[in-house]
C-alpha angles and dihedrals in degrees: 000000000000090000088055088056092051090048091052092049090050093050092046092050092049091048092050091049091051091052092050092049095051124077116257114259128190112251114248116253089249135004122247091229140018111217119208122188123206122202091217134072114261115241126205133000111316089027119243136181135199152220103058145062087252087062090052091051089052094048093047095044091230097143090051089049092052093058101032095099090052092056090240116141121217117214125190121205121196124205124204087192089063121206099354090053090049088053091057091051091049091048091052089051092244096129137050099189132018139193104215145146126259102255100053090045090050092050091051094045092050088053091055104266107151110228138138127215107229107174142356124247132163093026130166092018116171128247125208137201117213133185134181113281094250096043118128089220110113103166145004089274090067094061098088109127093000128130102253126179116224123170095227124209092030129107091264095066098075098047088046088055089049090053090050093049091050087057097047096261140109129204090256089061088067132063088241118192124197107230132156119233098266093047090046092057091049094046093049092048091054092041092239085137131040098222143354136211114210147120133283091300086084087070088073090068091045091055090051090050087244094118145018124224108228098171139021131171089220109120093009136092113320090224085080093059129091126252131208139177146177115254134187129207113251089233093058094043092051094047097041111024093154092053090047089053091051092050090052092046090052092051091047091050088050092050090053092053094043094048094052107108089220087070098044096110094046092048094050092046091049089054090047089064087071091065108270110110118252089235090061093051089049091051094046092050096038113131094008126105113239090232090068095065104018091063125130096197127112091215123176091273094054094043089051091050092053091048090050091047091053090053094043094048090052093046092052090047091243092125134035103229147004121249141179109278092191089062092045095056111073107194098172095099093043094050091048091051093047091051095046092048093043092239101124092117100029100098126055116255116227126208121227089265090059097253122126113259110263096026 
């Protein structure tokens, strides 16, 4: 992870030098294309992803529709390498917006990458811990010294570390192995690892009797869930503030549609097209209002989570410095969209402890 930070710093320094060496040019009145990165692999043709209102906007083509009359193309880029791969693309100025988790964005920001968080999406997502069916492991406490898969550098790493700490462990107490989701499923099936942390994709192995789920954050404290957002590069936001506002408004309008219980079945089935069975989405969301997780707001709970993640990433030596989260989150576009769409009181507001305001 530290080498990733050095790589980012090198790329950022090279990019800054190139800008200084080139003559200043006036920015065009509008770009020919808006480039959006996704910290997930795209599945299908056209490619789709899942688990957020951003995924719904992609599947419905609503961002493309917003800019069609302007003659502005919208291109989506999908990254199997998740958040760290998105960071490289942002550093190389290949993206304008990105859907990404908290930890990789924190690592990049601490290394000097100039971005702004503009709305939340894919928040409070559950993590799972799976083991082979005949494993003696019965709980998180039994992981000491075991070979455990963790997709490092992604937004799951910090809540996984919180789960470990709550059970008297740290990541160094495990024989942790950095594996992506697909490799994790294969390694757990062949028992090349003793356990795996991951998302609802682990339920596939459970349904095949190839794994047991021994822990899930579902129904527990939300501090053990993963958080994601949409960010914009400072360069794009400064050059095209009106377009940035329209992108945010489109995502907020999508979040309103996707969090309406009338559309629950359609939302879950849209996400299922990206590979995770509909039944698993239904199970993961069972008993929980859509507005809890399909929520664009940086409420006190989410801001607190990002602040805690900045501190935790620095403490675990995953990032190079601390920084002011309040300055990183730019809520101007979000607040304007909520007001214009009359949605200022539509979503529940959560306190830092995870409880709804007023309860």
